[in-house]
C-alpha positions, -999 to +999 in steps of 0.1 A: -531-335+620-518-313+593-550-295+596-548-284+634-510-275+623-522-249+597-538-218+616-504-216+636-482-219+600-504-194+589-499-169+623-465-172+620-466-163+581-488-136+594-469-124+618-439-123+598-456-102+576-465-075+601-430-072+614-419-070+573-445-043+569-435-022+603-398-030+591-405-010+560-426+014+572-400+023+595-375+028+570-396+057+554-404+091+563-438+100+557-451+131+546-490+141+556-500+162+522-535+179+539-551+202+508-579+206+484-575+181+457-617+180+449-639+212+447-628+250+435-596+250+447-583+219+433-563+234+412-540+249+438-539+218+459-532+192+433-502+214+422-492+218+452-492+179+456-469+177+425-442+205+438-441+181+469-435+151+453-408+166+422-388+183+452-390+147+474-381+124+447-355+151+431-338+168+461-349+151+489-344+114+484-314+114+464-298+121+497-321+110+525-315+120+559-307+092+583-304+069+551-347+068+552-365+083+524-395+106+522-425+089+514-457+113+503-492+106+511-521+130+500-549+136+520-578+158+501-594+184+529-621+197+502-602+231+519-626+226+546-613+227+588-639+199+600-624+175+571-586+184+576-592+173+609-604+141+595-579+138+572-553+144+600-565+115+619-562+093+586-527+105+582-522+096+622-537+065+612-509+061+586-479+061+606-476+099+596-457+117+620-454+156+597-477+167+578-476+201+553-508+224+543-504+259+530-544+264+518-566+285+534-558+305+570-587+287+583-574+253+578-545+261+594-560+279+627-576+241+630-546+220+619-521+236+648-546+231+677-555+202+667-517+189+665-507+209+696-541+185+713-529+153+701-493+157+707-496+165+745-521+137+747-498+114+731-459+120+741-451+088+721-468+099+685-458+135+684-467+154+644-450+181+635-471+207+609-450+224+582-474+253+565-459+263+535-487+292+525-510+299+557-504+329+560-529+344+588-500+364+612-519+349+646-501+318+638-474+333+645-484+355+671-515+349+698-521+310+679-477+303+679-474+271+692-444+245+694-449+222+665-460+245+641-431+263+613-444+286+584-425+287+558-443+314+540-439+351+549-468+360+570-501+385+555-482+415+577-447+410+558-460+412+529-481+441+532-460+459+549-440+456+519-466+461+494-474+491+511-445+508+509-444+498+469-481+514+467-469+549+488-442+550+461-467+551+431-480+591+433-511+586+411-519+561+434-548+580+460-575+557+463-576+521+473-606+492+474-600+467+493-617+433+488-614+400+503-624+367+511-645+362+549-621+340+567-598+347+591-563+350+557-585+380+540-601+397+574-560+399+581-552+415+545-578+442+550-566+451+587-527+451+575-537+473+544-552+495+566-527+496+595-497+503+574-514+525+541-523+545+574-489+541+588-471+552+552-496+579+537-521+606+542-529+613+512-541+575+503-575+571+510-594+538+515-624+539+495-641+501+501-633+476+522-655+442+523-658+406+523-672+382+503-680+341+509-648+319+502-649+300+474-694+310+466-694+345+444-693+327+407-702+364+393-678+393+407-696+417+383-714+435+411-688+441+432-664+454+400-696+478+403-689+487+435-653+491+426-658+509+397-684+541+415-656+543+443-634+563+419-608+539+434-569+541+416-563+505+424-570+478+445-558+450+470-571+421+474-556+385+490-582+366+471-567+330+456-577+304+433-613+304+420-620+336+435-587+351+421-597+340+385-634+355+387-623+386+400-597+391+374-623+380+349-648+404+361-623+434+361-612+426+329-648+422+314-656+459+327-626+473+318-616+488+344-576+496+342-565+501+375-529+480+393-545+451+412-518+447+444-527+403+451-514+380+468-519+345+453-524+364+414-508+338+392-512+302+380-536+276+384-554+288+351-552+331+364-522+336+347-538+327+315-575+340+320-563+375+326-537+371+295-533+403+273-558+424+297-535+423+331-507+434+312-487+456+336-517+459+358-516+427+382-490+429+407-481+400+428-463+398+465-447+366+473-417+348+477-396+331+459-378+342+424-390+336+389-382+360+361-348+362+364-343+333+377-309+347+402-292+307+404-282+283+379-296+252+402-328+272+403-332+273+367-320+240+361-345+228+390-375+252+369-368+233+337-369+199+352-401+205+368-420+216+335-397+186+315-418+164+341-455+184+344-456+198+312-493+213+321-479+217+353-458+255+373-433+260+396-452+281+420-448+280+451-407+276+459-411+278+499-427+242+496-392+230+482-376+255+517-402+235+536-387+200+525-350+207+525-350+224+557-369+193+573-345+169+558-322+193+573-333+192+608-327+155+606-298+153+596-283+178+623-306+159+652-300+127+636-333+117+642-366+118+626-384+119+661-405+150+659-395+166+692-357+165+683-362+177+648-385+208+660-358+219+684-333+216+650-355+234+631-353+267+659-328+290+650-313+273+616-303+296+590-303+280+557-293+287+519-322+282+496-319+269+459-320+302+450-290+314+465-315+333+492-305+328+530-335+320+554-336+322+587-365+303+612-368+325+638-376+309+671-392+331+691-423+324+668-413+295+642-419+322+614-393+321+587-375+352+574-365+353+536-361+381+508-398+388+495-406+398+459-430+423+442-437+413+404-457+421+376-480+399+355-464+405+320-453+383+283-421+406+284-385+391+293-399+359+302-384+331+305-410+307+328-447+316+321-477+304+339-497+285+324-480+280+292-495+309+284-466+337+271-472+355+305-458+355+336-447+371+366-415+396+361-395+408+394-401+447+404-386+450+432-370+426+462-370+432+497-343+419+514-348+392+542-338+417+575-364+440+562-390+419+561-388+413+599-420+418+620-416+419+657-441+391+672-460+387+701-459+351+702-454+337+741-441+295+730-448+272+756-423+245+747-426+210+761-398+202+784 
């Protein structure tokens, strides 16, 4: 008789366990981080994951929205759009309703379409996509959708500001554009040609080429072309291993001209450039580093370095995204993605650096101040790669001067 009752007891215990697990799951808000954690861009993705977890631990879970702490789950997409879609399915299966991704606009284009399709088919299991660094302008223009929010300035916004700076340098007459052969690299090249053409009648683009992403080990042949062109400066959107290898080739060739970049810092790049890039490498980016504009940001930066001595606080937009997400949940009094999305639309938020951020409702593009910085060891409080070199702000562009029109025609759920 006892044997016949055992299965019932076990079933009851299993059911109780399931209820307990479900209740536990509901006590946290799961954030799915989908980015490269292996392969040539692993350093970028892994450092981003540390920054997400640190922000969650120190800024969000100390005052959690709705009394629910954020729980970070990581998914390695190997920088592949196809693999990203598989990881998205895993995240959905794990109960994730908020995903974060930033590396590769090719991945972002795949994810934003997949999230929109999933949400239309599964209205009770919706996903919100927090894009912290994929800056293809199309994502908040013709490909915009209600479930996608971008927390970085897009490639056009950055190039518009960078072009103003370049044309203010009278010695620059010839520009060579080089980038990765995918949506972001193409967007950078298109924007450079557009804005330089609009702002100057004296600057000539003497080279404009794309190379395979993540596959070029030796950029010497490309640098030879740049030297032969007589270029006075280079523009590149390269990032990760491609930026590192390009910088090495420029250094080895003794090509001493300004290089205007989007992502030429940290993850081994700052250390590799070192003395050779001093005063030569310029970066257009969001986020202040040297000098830090607020004590809150300075303290946060120091705390991050104490936790991760070999890491760098490279992407302040991760902090902005998570803090704004938490605030949206508080404002909506809900963690349901649709309600949170509506609370994020049009939100104005003061960042840890003291900057005012606005999430434009028309296209879900964040507007914020952006900086142009130079690679140097002069006046550096926070260096990169523990190298003694870092980014020093040359100029800061106010948020209102970064705004560009959008072609987004957003279809909002009823």
